[in-house]
N, C-alpha and C positions, 0 to 999 in steps of 0.2 A: 079679599078673604086672605087670611094668613093662619098658618099652622106652626106652632113652636115645638120642637122636639129635642131631646138629648139622645141621639142614636148610639152613642158609644159610652158604655159604662155609666149608665144612667144614675142620676142621683134622685131617689135614694136606693134603687134596687140593685144597682151594679151590673144590670143586664145590657147587652149590645144587640142591635139588629143584625141579622144575617145579610149576606149580599143580596139574596133573593128578596128579602123584606124591603130592603132599600130600593131595589129595582121597582117593585110594585108600588110603593109609596111615591116615588119620584114620577112614575107614569100616571098614577091617579092625580097627583097634584097638577101636573102640566095639563092634563086632559080637562080638568075642572077649574083651571084658572086660580089655583091656590098657590100663594107664596110660602114656600117651605123654609122657615128660619131654623137652622140646625146649630144648636149649641154644642160645639165640638171641643171644649176646653179639656176634656179627658181623652181625646182621640189618640194622642201620642203617648199617654201614660199607660201603656199596655205591656204585657208580658205573657209568655207562654206559661201555662200551669204545669208544674212538675216537669216531666220529660216529653210532654207532647209537642208535636210539631204542627204549627199552623201559621197562617199569614194574616196580617192586619188588613181588614177591608178598606177600600178607598173611602175618602171623605165624601160626604153626600154631594158636594158640588160636582164631583166626577160623574154622577149619575144623570146630570142634565143631558149629556150626549145620548145615553141609552133611552131616556124618555123621549127624545126628539125623533127617535126611529122605531119606536115600539110598534109591534105588530106590522112592521114594514111600512108604516105611514110617516112620511116626512113632515116634520113640523118646523115651523120658522124658529131658527136659533135664537131670536130675540125673545121667545117665549119661555126660555129657561126659567125654572122656578126654584132651584135649590140654592140656598145661600149658607155657606159655612162660616161660622164665627168662632174664633179661636183667641187664646190669650197666652201671653208670656207669664202671667202671674202664676199659672199652675205649673209650668214647665221650667221656669228659670228662678224667679223669686217672688214672694208675695207682695213686695214693695213696687214691683214693675207693673204699674197700672197701664198697661199697653197691650194691645192685641192686633189682630188682622182679620180681614174679611175676604173670602173667596166667593165670587158670584159671576153670573153672566156679564159680558162686557157692558151691556146697556145699564145694568144696575150699578156697576163700578163707576161708570161714566157720571151718572147722576149724583152719587155720593161724592165723587171727587170735585164736582162743580159747587157742592154745598158750602156756604160761607164759613161755617164752623170748621171745615177741613182745609179750605183753601187759604184763610187768612193767617197772618202772623207766622208764616213758615210752616204751617201744618199743625196737626194735633200732636202735643208733647214732643216737640223736636229734640230736646235734649235727651230724654229717655230713648227716643228713637235712634239717635246717634250711637248710644250705648249698645242697643240691641243689634244695630247694623254691625258694629264691630264684633260682638259676641257671635253673630252668625258667620261673618266672613272669616273669622279666625278659627272657626271650628269649636270654640268654647261652648256654645250652646249644645251642639251634638254630643260632645264628651260628657258634659254635665247631665244631659238627658239620659245617656246610657247608665250613668251611675245611679240616677234617680229611679230608673226602672228596675234596676238590680235591687236597690234598697227597698222599694216598695214590694217587689216580689217577695223578698224575705219577710217583710212584716205581714203581708197578706197570708202566706202560707203558715207563719207562726200562729196567727189568730185562728185561722181555719182548722189547724191541727188540734188546737185546744178545744174549740167548739165541737169538733167531731168526736170527741171523747165522751160526749153527753148525747146519747142517741135520740133524745126527745127534742133536740135542737136541729133545725133544717136550714142549710144555706142555700138560698135561691140559685145562686150562680155556679155552684160547686161542680156541676157536670159540663161546663162550658170549657173549651180547649184553651181560651185566652181569658185573661182577667185584666183588670186595670182600674183606673180612677182612684177614688178615695174610700169607697164605702162597700160594706158587706151587709146584705139584707138577711136577717135572721127571722125564721118563722117558728113560733111557739105552738104548743098544742092548743086547740080551740078553747079550752077552758081557761087559758091564761089571758088576762086583760093587761096589755102592755103598760097602760097608765098606772094601773095599780101595782103592777110589778116594779115599775120605775120608782115609785114612792117607797115601796118596800126595800128595793136595792139601795137607794140613797140613805134612808134611815138606818139600815142595818149593816150595810157593807161599804157605804161611801162611794158607790159606783154609779156613775150617770151614763146614760145613752139617749139616743133619740127614739122615743116611743113612736110606733107606727102612726097613730092618729094625728100626731103633730105634722106629718107630712102629706096629709089629705087636703088638697085644695077645695074640696067640697065637704067640709065636716058635717053639714047639716043634711046631706043626702045619705040616707040609711040604705044604700044599695049593697050589692053583693061585694064590690071592692071595699066599701067603707067597713063592712063587717069584717072582711078577711084581714085587713091591715090593723084591726084592733089587737090582734095577736101576733104582731110583728114588731121588729126593732131594727133600726139602722145603726151599725157600728162603723166608726171611722178608723182606719189603720194608718192614715197618713200623717197624723199629728204628732203621735207620741214615739218615744224611743222604743227599741225592742224590749228593753228591760221593763219599762212601764207598761208596754202592751201586754207582756206576758203576765205580769202581776195583775193588771186590770182585767184581762180576759179570764184568768183563773178565778178572780173574785166575782166576775160576772157569772160564770158557771156555777160557782158555789151559791151565790144569791138566788139563782134560778132554782137550783135543787132545794134550797131552803124554802123558797116561796111555794113551790109545788107541794111540799110536805105540809105547809101551813093551810093550803086550801083543799087538800084531799080529805 
């Protein structure tokens, strides 16, 4: 049994799990024999919102220890269930197709014995050497600091423009920390995101990810499926601040025009 999650700055919603939620999920997984694979490529791309003060929660692999002693019950450390998977692609350069895995020792041992990892000097030895140098020299840390600062500026720019339209709701706006690449916007229930996307492209030249496109079960007409029909995912990581300002302003203008057309 395996569960896949994005605990930090989820794609597409931008939400993160709290420390308490991480503890509960890790405990549930270890008690029920579930392998918890945690996609944490956005975990280090975080920043405090505005002037708030908060701390980054630990990666999910750190909650193996908590899960092993939950409710005072000692559990064999070999039963650790949380695996953190991360990537340099998001925090250094898109062309660096290299990442790392943090997991209980018995899982790391099995992976390191795999032929794909063990043969020919390891996986991507040339790029691995480049990243080793970037880490040891401090280049990665300094670049990551600059990246967080830049993404914070872009995030707050987009949110500031969106908040000028009271009928648009940002899902993660009340969180003390933000991060990742995405902002999840909720429209009024009368707005069909697919229809609005077509209207926005045809009349304003603005594209975005309509909520239904992010639904892994599009044929299930459940509560979640219905709700995300009136949502959109916006990416603030790809464009310059100038383009983000222009695009977000046009997005709001397109929304206002679309609302007027269906009322």
